[in-house]
C-alpha positions in Angstrom: 5.3 7.5 6.7 8.2 8.7 4.5 11.1 7.1 4.1 12.4 4.0 2.6 9.5 1.6 1.2 10.2 -2.3 0.8 9.3 -3.8 -2.3 9.5 -7.3 -4.1 11.6 -6.2 -6.9 10.4 -7.5 -10.6 6.9 -8.7 -9.0 4.7 -5.4 -10.1 4.6 -3.5 -6.9 6.1 -0.5 -8.3 5.6 1.2 -11.8 7.0 -1.1 -14.5 10.0 1.1 -15.4 11.2 1.4 -11.5 10.7 -2.4 -11.3 13.0 -2.8 -14.4 15.4 -0.2 -13.1 15.8 -1.6 -9.6 16.5 -5.2 -11.2 19.9 -3.7 -12.3 20.8 -1.9 -9.6 23.3 -3.0 -6.6 23.0 -1.8 -2.7 24.0 1.6 -2.6 23.3 2.7 -6.2 21.3 5.8 -6.7 20.0 6.4 -10.1 17.7 9.1 -11.7 15.3 7.7 -14.1 12.8 9.3 -16.8 10.1 7.3 -17.0 7.9 7.5 -20.4 3.7 6.8 -19.7 3.9 3.1 -20.8 6.5 2.7 -18.2 4.7 4.6 -15.5 0.9 5.2 -15.3 0.0 4.3 -19.0 -1.0 6.6 -21.9 -4.2 8.4 -21.6 -7.0 6.3 -22.8 -9.9 8.4 -24.5 -12.3 5.5 -23.9 -12.3 6.4 -20.1 -13.7 9.6 -20.3 -17.4 9.4 -19.8 -20.3 11.3 -19.7 -22.6 10.8 -16.7 -26.2 12.2 -16.5 -26.3 14.5 -13.8 -29.5 12.4 -12.4 -26.6 9.7 -11.2 -24.8 12.2 -8.9 -28.2 13.3 -7.6 -29.2 9.7 -6.7 -25.9 9.1 -4.8 -26.3 12.7 -2.9 -23.4 14.4 -4.7 -22.9 17.7 -5.9 -20.6 17.7 -9.1 -18.2 20.4 -9.2 -15.6 20.7 -11.9 -12.1 19.4 -10.4 -14.0 17.1 -7.8 -12.6 13.4 -7.5 -15.3 10.8 -7.2 -15.5 7.2 -7.2 -17.9 5.1 -9.2 -18.4 1.6 -9.2 -15.0 1.5 -7.3 -13.3 3.2 -10.0 -11.9 7.1 -9.3 -12.3 9.6 -11.7 -12.3 13.6 -11.8 -15.0 16.0 -13.0 -14.1 17.6 -16.0 -16.9 19.7 -17.0 -20.8 19.9 -16.5 -23.1 20.9 -19.5 -26.6 20.3 -20.0 -27.4 17.6 -17.5 -24.4 15.8 -18.0 -21.1 15.7 -16.2 -17.8 14.4 -18.1 -15.7 12.5 -16.0 -12.1 11.2 -16.6 -11.4 8.0 -15.2 -7.6 8.0 -16.4 -5.2 8.1 -13.5 -4.2 11.9 -13.2 -0.5 11.1 -14.2 -1.4 8.9 -17.2 0.2 10.2 -20.4 2.9 12.0 -18.5 6.4 11.6 -18.5 8.0 11.1 -14.7 10.8 11.7 -13.3 12.2 9.5 -10.3 15.4 9.4 -8.1 15.7 6.0 -6.5 18.3 4.3 -4.4 18.7 0.6 -3.3 19.3 0.7 0.5 19.6 -2.8 1.3 18.5 -6.5 0.2 16.7 -8.0 2.9 16.9 -11.8 2.6 16.8 -13.0 6.3 13.3 -14.8 6.9 12.8 -12.9 10.0 13.6 -9.4 8.3 11.4 -10.3 5.3 8.6 -11.1 7.8 9.2 -7.6 9.6 9.0 -5.9 6.3 6.0 -7.5 5.0 4.3 -6.2 8.3 5.7 -3.1 8.0 4.6 -3.0 4.3 1.0 -3.4 5.5 0.7 -1.7 8.8 3.5 1.0 9.1 2.8 1.9 12.6 4.0 -2.0 13.3 7.5 -1.0 12.5 9.1 -2.9 15.3 7.4 -6.5 15.8 8.7 -9.7 17.5 8.8 -12.4 15.1 9.9 -15.9 16.0 9.9 -18.9 13.3 9.5 -22.4 14.7 8.9 -25.9 12.7 7.0 -24.0 10.0 5.1 -21.2 12.1 5.7 -17.9 11.8 4.8 -16.1 15.3 4.3 -12.1 15.3 3.5 -10.5 18.5 1.6 -7.4 18.4 1.9 -4.2 20.4 -1.2 -3.7 22.9 -2.3 -0.7 20.7 -2.7 -3.0 17.4 -6.1 -3.8 18.1 -7.0 0.4 17.7 -5.5 0.3 14.0 -8.2 0.9 11.5 -8.8 -2.1 9.4 -6.1 -4.5 11.4 -8.0 -7.7 11.0 -8.1 -7.2 7.0 -4.3 -6.1 7.0 -3.6 -9.3 9.3 -4.9 -11.6 6.5 -2.9 -9.9 4.0 0.1 -10.0 6.1 -0.3 -13.9 6.3 -1.2 -14.5 2.6 1.9 -12.4 1.8 4.2 -14.6 4.3 2.6 -17.9 2.9 3.4 -16.7 -0.6 6.7 -15.7 -0.3 8.3 -18.3 2.4 7.9 -21.6 0.8 8.9 -23.5 4.3 6.4 -21.4 6.3 2.8 -23.2 6.8 1.3 -21.3 9.5 1.3 -17.5 10.7 -0.2 -16.7 14.0 -0.9 -13.3 15.6 -0.2 -12.7 19.5 -1.7 -10.2 21.3 -0.5 -9.6 24.8 -1.8 -7.4 27.8 0.2 -6.9 30.8 -0.6 -5.4 34.1 0.8 -1.9 34.0 3.6 -1.5 37.2 2.1 1.9 38.0 -1.4 0.2 39.0 0.2 -2.5 40.9 2.6 0.2 43.1 -0.5 2.0 43.5 -2.1 -0.8 45.2 0.8 -1.8 47.4 0.8 2.1 49.0 
């Protein structure tokens, strides 16, 4: 989903250079930035370029092809070359060592607790952009729409949302998610006819 993104400024949610610039900006201000590698994805690290035996790929059922992005032990890498039974894999981020240009704008600063909670929900599950939130006696209640159980990895997202809320809002002690299912009016009308 493209559009404004919510971030907690100064907390490492974005590249260091974007974080620094955001801290100095006012609402409505727009800036063009050029970030050096050390303020973006870092410099290229030669130690992250590894020779991997072709047999490792065969064990995993992967046919190595130059340019293929793979994941080994949870780390993404790109195949650079294949020679003599060995595969050269670059585990550097593809933008490491590059100067990056950004245009950023501060749309608003979110300070209302209900809005902060809604933005946290949206950060983890963009499809849940309009949930009902109530706060009472240190408990946050988030009402989820009927389609929520069908969202991939929703349970993990709910845990992450709850943890983020508890970390950011000191006076919150409990987070609960409510799923409500209602009888559809069309079916009631069909039965009465």
